[in-house]
N, C-alpha and C positions, 0 to 999 in steps of 0.2 A: 600610764597604755597612754601612747596618740589613737589617734583614730585612720592620722595615716600605716599605721604599721596592719594594723587588721582591717584593714578598706575593702578586700572581697568578701571579707563575713559579714561585716556591716552594710552590706551594699542588695544584701540577703538579704534584709529582715523580717528575722528570724526572728527578737525582740526590742520592741520600743518604746517610749516613755511619752504617749501625745499629748501628754498636757495637762490632761484634766483629772478632775480629782476628784473623790468621794466626798461622803459626805462631814467627815474627819479632817475635814482638807488634807488627806492624803493621796499619794501620786498615784496614778494608775500608769502601772505595766502592765503590757500586751502582749502576748507568745500566739502569737499567728503558725497555729503548724497548717501541713498541704498535706498532699497527697503522698510527696515524696516521704522518704525516711528522710526526718532531720539528727543532722550531727549532736548527740550531747557533746562534742567538747566543743564547739565553733557557738553554742547556744549559751555554757558555759561562759565563754571568752566575752561574745554577746553584753550578759547579763550584768560581768564583773566592771564592764565596759559603763555602761548603762548608770547603775549604782555608782560607781565615783565621779559623776556629777555631780548631784544634790549636795549641799550641806551637809552636814552633819543636825540644827537644828529639821531640816524637811527631813529625812531619814527619820527623827524620833517619830516620826510623828503615822510610822508606816505605808507599805506600797497596801496596791489592792489588787491584785496580779489576774489579772483574766486570761484564761487557757482558750482560746478558740480551736473547739477540735470538730467542731462541723465538717471538718478533711478530713481526720485523722481515724486513727487505729487508735480501742481503748487502752490497747498497753503501752502505746509513744506514750498519749495522754497522764496518764497512772509516769508511767518515768520520771517526765517530765516537772509535774509535782511533788515526789519524788526528791526532786534532785532539787527544788527549794528551799527543798529543811540544810541541806546543803551550805548552795547557793548564798539566800539571804536570809535566814531564820529568823533572823531579831526582826527582819524591816518588813515582815510579809504580814497584817493583821488581815486578812481576808485571801481568798481565792474562790475565785469564780471559773468553774469549770461548766465553758458554751459545749453542751448536748444536742446533738444533732434532735430531731424530734421524733426519730421512730424504730433508734438503735440502744444497744447499751442495757438496757431495761434489766435483763436474763445477770448480764455480766454482776453491775451494779451492784446484784444484791449479795455477792463474791468478794463483795471489795465497798464497808462502807467508812466515806474519810470521815465522818464523823464520831465512829471509834477510837480515831487515831489523833484526835485534835486535841488530845496531852503530848504522844509520843512525837507529832509533827511539829508542836509549836503553833501550827495558826489552823484557822477554818478553811473546812472548805468545802462546795458546796455548787452542785447540778443545778443550771437549769438553763432552759431552751433563750438564747437569744431575743425573741420577744419577754422574754419577763426578766429579760436584764434591769432595766429601769427601774424595778422595786426595790433594788440596792443604789442602784448611781444616776443622778440626774441624766436626761436624752439632752444634755447641756455640754455631757461633759463627755460625751459616750462620742467615737466617731462614726461615722457613717456607715463600716462593717455592720455596727450592732443596732442599730437606724436612730445614729444619733447625727447631732447636728453639729459635730467637732470637727474642724476641718484639720488634718494633720499632713502633709507632703512630706515625705521619709526621705526624698530625696535633696530636696530644699534642705532641711533639717543637716542631713548630715554635707551637705555640703556650709552653708553656715559653721560647723565644728572644725573641720576642714581646716578655715577662714584664720575661724579664731585662733585652734595651739598651731597656727602658719604662722599668725604674727604674733603670740605669745611667744615662740621659741624666738625668732627676730629679732624683738626690740630686746629682749632677755637681751640675747646674746649681743646687741648693735650696744645699749648701756652700758654694759664689761669692757666693751674696744673704748668705747669714747667718753669715759668715766679713766681708763690707761695713760690714754693720750691727753685728755686733759689735765689729770695730776701730775704726770709729766711734765707738761709743761710746765706748771706751777712750784717746783721745783726743781733745785738745782743754782749752778750759774746756767750765762746765756750759753754758754759753750752745750754744756750737756741741755738745756731745754732742745737748742736744734736740733743735739744727735738724738734728742730720745721721739722729736716729731720727724722727725724724718722716715725712724724705724717702725711708726706705728701713725703714719699723717692718714693712710687710706683704712676709711673702714670696711671689713668685707663684706655689706650690701650699702645700696645707698640709701642712705637716711631719710632724704626727700620721701623714697619709697618705699617707706613702713609709714611715717606718720601717714602719708596721702594711706593705705591702706588702713590704717587704724583708725583714721576719722571716716573712710566711709561705712566699717566695722560697726564703728560706734554709730555714727550716724541710725544707720542701719537695726543696731539694735532697740537703739528708741525710737524711732517712729515703729516697729514693730510690736513695741509693748506699751505705747498709744496705741494704736489701732487695736492689739488684745485685747486694750482694756472694754473692749463693745463686743468682743466675741467675734470679728472679722480674719480677725486671722491668724494661722492657727500658730498654737504654741510650741515650743524650746526649753525643755529644761534652764539654757540657760540664761531664759531671760526669764522664768519665771519667778527666781531665789533672788536675782537684780547680783550674783557675783560675778558675769562675765561682764557687765555694763560699768558699772565700777574698776574692776579690774583694768579692763583696755582706757579709763582712764586716770587712773594713774600711772598707766607704765606711756600713758603719750603725755601727763604732766614732765614724768621723770626722763621723757628722750628731749621733748622739747628745750625743756631747763638745759641738759647735758651735749645738743644738737645747738643750742647758741653759745656754749661758752668753745663749743667747737668750730663754728664759724667763726666766734672772736682770735682762737687761736691763729687761725685760716690765715685770717686777714692780720694780726699784728705778723704772722711771718711770710705776707709777699710784701709787707708797708717796706721790708728795707729789699726787696726785690723786683721791683716795680722799674724803677731806673733802668736795668738787661729785661724785663718784659718787653719795654716802649723799645730799645734799639732795635731786640733781638726781632720778637713778634709784628711789630704795628707797619712802624719804618722803614723795615728791610720789605715784607714783603709787600705793602703797596710800592716800592720802589721799585722791586724788582718783579715778581709774578704781576704781580694787578698792572701795571704797567704794559705788565710784556702783552696780558690779553686786551687792554684797549689799544694796543700798538698793531693787535695783527687783526685787530678790528675793525674794516675803514665802509667797507660797502654797503648798501646801500638793496641789494637785492634785484631783480629782472622784472620782481613779479608779484603779488597781496602775496601768494606764500612763503615766497621766498623774504620775505622785508618781515612777516611776521617771524618767518623763523630766528631770521637774523632779531628781531625784537624780544623771543627768548629765552637763545642766546647772552643776548642784554642784560635781558631777565636771572639768569643763569647769574652772570660775572657783577651784577647789583646785588645781588642774594650773598655770594662769596666779600662786597668788597660790607654793606651791608653788617657786618660778621664783626670783623675789624673796626666797621668806623662806632659802632657798639664800647671798643676795648678800649677807641680813643676816648670815648665821654666816660668811661666810667676811670679810667688811668690819669684823664684829663681834670678830673676829678678828686681824684687822691692827691691828683700832684697837688691843685690848687691850698687844699688843704696840709699838704704840707711847707708849704710855702706860708699857707693865713699860723699856723703852730709855732717858727719863726724859729726851729730849736736845731735845725740843719745847716751844718757849716756854708756849706757849698750853696748857697741862695742862686744864682747868678749860676751856674751848671743848670737846675732846676730852671733856668727861666729859660733859660735859651733853649733847653732838650723843649718844653714845652711851646714856644714859638717852633720849633723845627717839629715838631709834631705837627699840632696849627695850619701849618704852610701845605706841610704835605697831604693829608687829608680836604679840608677846602679844594687844593688843586687838580685831586682828583676826583671830589666832589661833582666840580665842574666839570672835566673834563665827561664822565660818567653821564649829568644833563644836559650836556652837549650831544653827547652818541642818540640820548634817550631822545630828544626832540627832532634831532636828524633823523632816523628811524623812523621817529612819526610823523614828518614830512614825507620822507619816503613814502609809507603809506596807504599816506592821501592822495601822494600821489597815483601811484600804480590804482588804489581805487578806483578816480577820477576814471583813469586812461581802461580801466575795464569795463569802466559802466558805458567809457565813448567806444571803445570796441564792443562792445553787444549792440548799443543802437547804432550802429553804423553796420552790420551783422543786418539788426532788422531791419533795416530802410534800402539796404541791396537786397535783402530776402524779398523784401515789398516789392523791389523792381522788378525781378526777375518773375517774379510772375506774371502771366497773361492778364493784360486788364480784359473780366466779362461777363462786366454789371448788370444790371437789367435793366437798367433804365436807367436816366441826364440824371434826378439826387443822388442815386447812388453813385457817379460816379465823380457828382461835387463831393461824395462826403468821402471817398475816396481821395479824391483833391484836397482836401483840407487836410486829413490825413498826414496826406503824406508833404502839405507845407509846414501842421504842426510837429513832424519829426524831423524833418529838415532845424526847423527851427530850433527844437532841441540838440539837435548834433550839433549847431553855432554853437547853445546857449554850454554846451558838454566842454566844445575843441577850446573857450574862452576859459574856462572855468579849468579846466588842463594847462594850460599856458601858463594863470594865474600858477596855482598848485609848481609847478615848472618854474616859474621866474623865483618866488621863495625859497627852493630846494636850492636852485640855485647860488641865488646870498650867498644863505646858509652854508654852502660846499663852501664857495671862495672867501669867507669869515672864519669856516674851522682853521683852528689852531694843531700845532704838532701835538701826535699824543704824547710821541718820545723826546725828552727833553732837548730840542731844539733840532730834533731832527725835521726832513722836509717830506713832503709825502703828493708833490705835484700831481707825480704818476697813479695812485689811485686817484687824487681826483676828478685827475684827466677822465680815467678812464668812465666815472661814475658821472662823467658831463656830457661826457659823448654817450654814452647810453643815456643819459633826458631828454639830449636835443636830438637826437635818433630817435623816440618815442613821440616827441613835440610834432615832429618829417614827416612822420609815418602819417600819422590822424588826422593830419592836413592835407596830405597826397589820398586815402582812404575818401578824406571828407570832399577832394572837391573832387573824385572821381563819381564821387556819391552826386555830387551837386551838380558833372552832367547831366549823369541819366536820368537826375529827377528831370531836366531841361525839354530830356527829349518827351522821358512820359509825360510832363505839362504838356509838351504841345498835340500829343499823341491822344491827351485825356479831354484836352481843349476839344479838339474835332469831335472825338465820340460827344461830349456835347452837342457841337452842332452839330453831329449824325438827326444824333435822339431827339434835338431841339427841330428838323426839317422834318423827320418822319412825321413828330410828332401833328407841327403845324401841315405838313402835308393831308394829313386823317382828317385834321380839322376843319380844313378845306374842303377835302371829300364831303362832312356832316353839313357844312356851308351852302353845298351845292343842294347838297338834300333835302338842306328843309327852305333853300330857295324856290326847288320841283316840288315838296308839300307845301308851298304855299302857294306858286302857280297855279296848282291843281284847286286846294277849294280856297283861299280865296278871291285871285283871281280871273271873276263870272261874269261881270257885268259887261254887259255892251252897248249899253249908253243906250239911252234916251231920247238924244237925237243924234246927228252929223256930227252938232259941235263936239258933245262927250264924247262921241265914240272917237274923234280925234285926236281930246284930250288925253281919254284909255291908251289910245295906240302908241302917243308918245312915252306918258308914265310907263307901256311898254317896250317899249326901247331901252328905256335908263332899266329896267330892271334885267335885262339881256343885256349891255354891258355889264352891266355889278359881275351878274352871273358870269361871263366870259370871264371878266375881270379874277372871279373867284379859279376858275380854271386854268387862267394859264397861270396865277401865284403859285395854285396845284403842281402847275406840271414843272414852273421851275424850281420848287422844292425836292419833286422826282430827280429833277434831272441835279440837283445839285450832295443827293444825296447817295445818288449812283460819282460821281467826281472823288466823294471823301472815301466811299465806301473800295474804289482801287486806291486811291490816299494809304487806305491805313490797310488795305488788302483786307477785306475782311467783306464779308454777303451781307446786306441789310436784313434786317428780319421783316419787315413791315412793308420794305417802300412796292415788293414781289409782288401783291397782293390792293396794295394801296391805288396804283395809276389800272389797271383795270377798273377795281371800284368806279374813279372816278373816270377815266373813258366813257362806263356803264352808266353813271350818270348823266356825264355835260351827253350822251347820245341823247335819256331820252327827256333832256329837260329839253336839249335842243326838236327836237318832235314837238312834246310837245310848245315849246315856243310857236313854233314856225304855224299846230296846229291856231294856237289861239291869238295871232295876227292874220293870217287866218279867216278868221271867224271876225277878229274888229274890221280889217280892211273889210268884206261882203256888207257888215255892220253901216259898215260908212257909207260904201255905194248905193247900198238900199237906204238908208236915212237921208240922203243928200237927196234922187232919187225919188223919191217920195215926198221927201219936203221940197221940194220944184215944182211937180202937181199940184201941191197941193195948194199952194201960195200964190200959184196964179188963179187972175181975174178969170172971172167968167163970162163976161163981156168981150174977150178976146179969145175965142173960138176959134183963131186962127190959129193959134198956139196951136192947139192939139186935134189936125191933121193927122198925125197919125197914132191912130189909136196901139201898134205897138210897145209905144214907152210901158203902158199900161200894163202892157202881159210880161214885158222883161223886168220891171218889177217886181209882178206877180210869183214871178218864175225865181226870178231872187230869190225875194224872203222865204218861197217854196226852198229851194236850195237850203237858206242858213237857218230856219224849222228844224231840216232833213241831220243839217252838219250840227244838231247843239245834238239830237240825238243816239249821237253815234260818237262811239271808245277812243282815245287814244292806242293807236297801236304801234308798243316798241318794237325795236326789233328781232327782243326776245321772244317774241309772240305775244309778250304783256301785254293786259289794256288797262287803263284808270280813265276815270271820265270825271268831267269840269263839275265841278263841287257836289250838291246832293240831287235828287230828282225836284227838289222842291223849286229849288234854285234855276233848273236848265226850265222847267212850266215857267218859273212866271216871266225869266228873260221872253219865253215862246210868246206868253197869253203879249206880253207887251205891243211883241213886233205880228203879231195878229190882228190887235185893235189899229195900229197903227195900217195893215193892209185891209181892215176892211174899209178905213176911208179913203183910202184910194180907189178901193169898188166901190164907194158912193160915189165918189166925187167921178169917175167913170160913167154910173147911170146917168149924175146930174149932169151928163155933157152927154151923150147920148139922146138923153129925150129933145130936146132943141129938133135932130137933125129928122126923129120921129116924126114930129107935127111939121116941120117946113112942107116937105112933098104933097099932105093932104089939105094945106091953108092954098 
């Protein structure tokens, strides 16, 4: 009985041999009953099949049957136990009926299996699942009964199917190979050839059967080795080592017969090699093979097209490789025939061998040339695509309006633009090199069909390559022209930003000059000479401020011109000019006030020093006392001016220096005014004494 015949029944798992053993080394047969009604016929068929697997020696040890009735009714359990009497009475030594924990108790009293032991031929015990280990070790029980033994029913069933299929196929194949081999060893040459022709091809592939057998044997050996540690499920054919030696024996026989069969085939083909060479290799290479190459002359117009042609060429190469492999094998066989020296026509063999070699090498050279040409075309189109993408990126960059934030960003953009243009130059140079290399290969291209011209096809390829290079050159030239325009515009923008920055800097400088004028240019001098020096320094200081103001004005005028040229509005010159004018007006007012104070101080010091330096013996020099009054008036005016702030056109006010600085300057003027007043008094005393005398 084969498992494939009763496969639907076996899949139901009505009974199974888990691989566990009882304490007497007898196999454990498990019958898992379920809530559904169990077919006794199917169970009987399952038991018959399972009991046919172990050896007679194994059966002699007896079976321990576990009837799992936890999910079944009592009458079904009783029927199964009684059925064992007819199916396996001699092999059963113990039947363990696994009962539910709280049922059957009353019914069991009506049927005691121990009273029927003599009639049944085996002992029957009722036991709960947790007490089953009293009779069987836990390592020999499956997980359903609290054990640790692993069992996969479908895995076991699949292995049985593979084993039986291999056994059946190998046995049939051995008979066929024996018939072929034995037929070739008997009778005359003509009879052997006739026998071989009639039975030459087996019904199944020997290589496939051998491979299946080796895989099955490897699985059996591996399962047995791992099973020794209890880590893999056991199957009956593994445990008794029936399957393994049987498979090994069949494999040995198959290898022997297959080797003989291969020798028969070799001997048979030895005499037909000349026809095979002529009909298969040479005819195909000179016919369809050459025609395939003759029709494949294009190089594609893009990367994808070239890749498609390469894939097509690889298919052609694959077909040629199969014939080249045949050529190599047949060439070796011809060499063996030549070395044997038992052939009558050695000249014909050598000529045929030379013809075969010439055709194959010529075809291989054409295949290699075609492959190299397609690879060169792919590299050319790849470089062309990269260059096209670079040109697109450069063009996209040129088509976007430039709106940078400052001159540094413009410089960075300009640098990036130059780098992209340089990259395009290198890409175009690489494209020319690849294109010229491809043109050189095309110019050296040999004819695929012997002696036939392929100039027209080559001309189309040449025109395409030259067209691509010319198109890229034109695109690159257009981009260069646009880059020149963009470069000029960006340089103007850099200049614009520079002018705006310098104009703003001029405003800052002028503000700093104003601040310095107010805070540090506060001295009026101790005498006329020093005051004149300060006045001269102030004029130079004003000249510097004037130059700064003029420089800022010129820069702002330049920004206006640049903005008109760039057709844009300046972002900073709009408020820079009012700031420049405002600071300059403040500086002018402050400077004028400074000049006025210095000039007043010069007049005061000059007049005072002149009076103070006159000799008292010459009173005629002071006939007019109005000079003293004038000096006092100038001094008071100067003192009053020191206390007055500078008033700007916008109404704001600023003082020269700090109050202490102004107090110090005023104190010096007052001291000089006291000297003048004292001098005046000295001059009046003689005038007062003269009338009295």
